[in-house]
N, C-alpha and C positions, 0 to 999 in steps of 0.2 A: 360434240355435246349440243343438244338441241336447246332452245330457249327455256323450256320447262326444267331441264336438268341444271341449267345455269342458274335459274332462279332458286331451285332447291339448294344448290351449293351456296349461293349468296346468303340465304337464310341460315343454313347450317354454319357457315363461317361467321355470321354475326354473333351467334351464341358463343362460338369459341373465342372470337375477339373480345366480347364483353367479359367473359370469364377471365381472359388474360389481363384485361385492364383492372378488374377487381383484384386480381392476385398482385399486380403491380402496385396498386394503391395500398393494399395490405402490407406488402413488403416495404414500401416507402414508409409507412407509419411505424412498422417494427424497426426499421433502420433508424429513424429519428429517435425512437425510444432508446434504442441501444446506444446511440451517440450521446444522448443525455445521460444515461446510466454510466457510460464510460467517463464523461466529463465529471460527474459527481464522484466517482471512484478515484479519479486522478486528484481531485481537490481534497478528498478525505485523506489520501495517501500523503499529500503535501502537508496537511495539518498534522498527521501523525508524526511525520518525520521532524517537522519543526518543533513539536512538543517533546519528542524523544531528545532532540539536540538541547533544548532548553533544560530538560531534567539532567542530562549529562553535564552540562556546564555548571548547574547548581551543585551537583554532587561533587564535581571536581573542585570547585571553589571551597565547598565545605571541607573536603578531604585535606586540601592544602591548609586552610585555616586551623583545622583540628589536629594537625600534625600526622594525619593518616598517610598522606602522600607527601613526599619531599621533592627537592629539586632533581634528584637522581631518578625519581620514578617516572616512567614514561606512561602517559595515559592516552591510549589510541582514540582520539576524539572522532575520527572518521569511520571507525569500525566498532559499532555498538556492542557486538557480542564480545569482542576482545576487551573493550572497555569494561564490560560487566565482569568478566573473568579477572581482569587486573584489579578491579575494585574489591572483588571478593577476596582475592589473595591479600591485598593490602589490609583489609579489615581483619582477616584471620591472623595476619602478622601482628597487628596492633593488639588483638585480643590475647594472643599468645604472649606478647611482651607484657601486657597488663597482669595476666595470670602469673607469670614468672615473678613480677614485682611483688605481688600479693603473697606469694609463697615464701619469699625472702624475708618478709616482715613478720 
């Protein structure tokens, strides 16, 4: 390669290298934004989990105090879907009991 060809190659590579650095900068910014979005999503997830647990405890307390749930009723506090199903069944049982009592009177 003669000096002119080397110079042309250097100039050509400069453009490629600059383009690569611009892409690296863009990807670095995008990565930072994604990390921030991930952190925000994780924080929101934790807030939602904490709020769900609070509601479950409040509902369980209410159910015990109102006689909807008794000592023999297992409320799966670590499994929200099963907790919901159990509470719906307990409420249906209470409503059926109340309906039967009203029919007897």
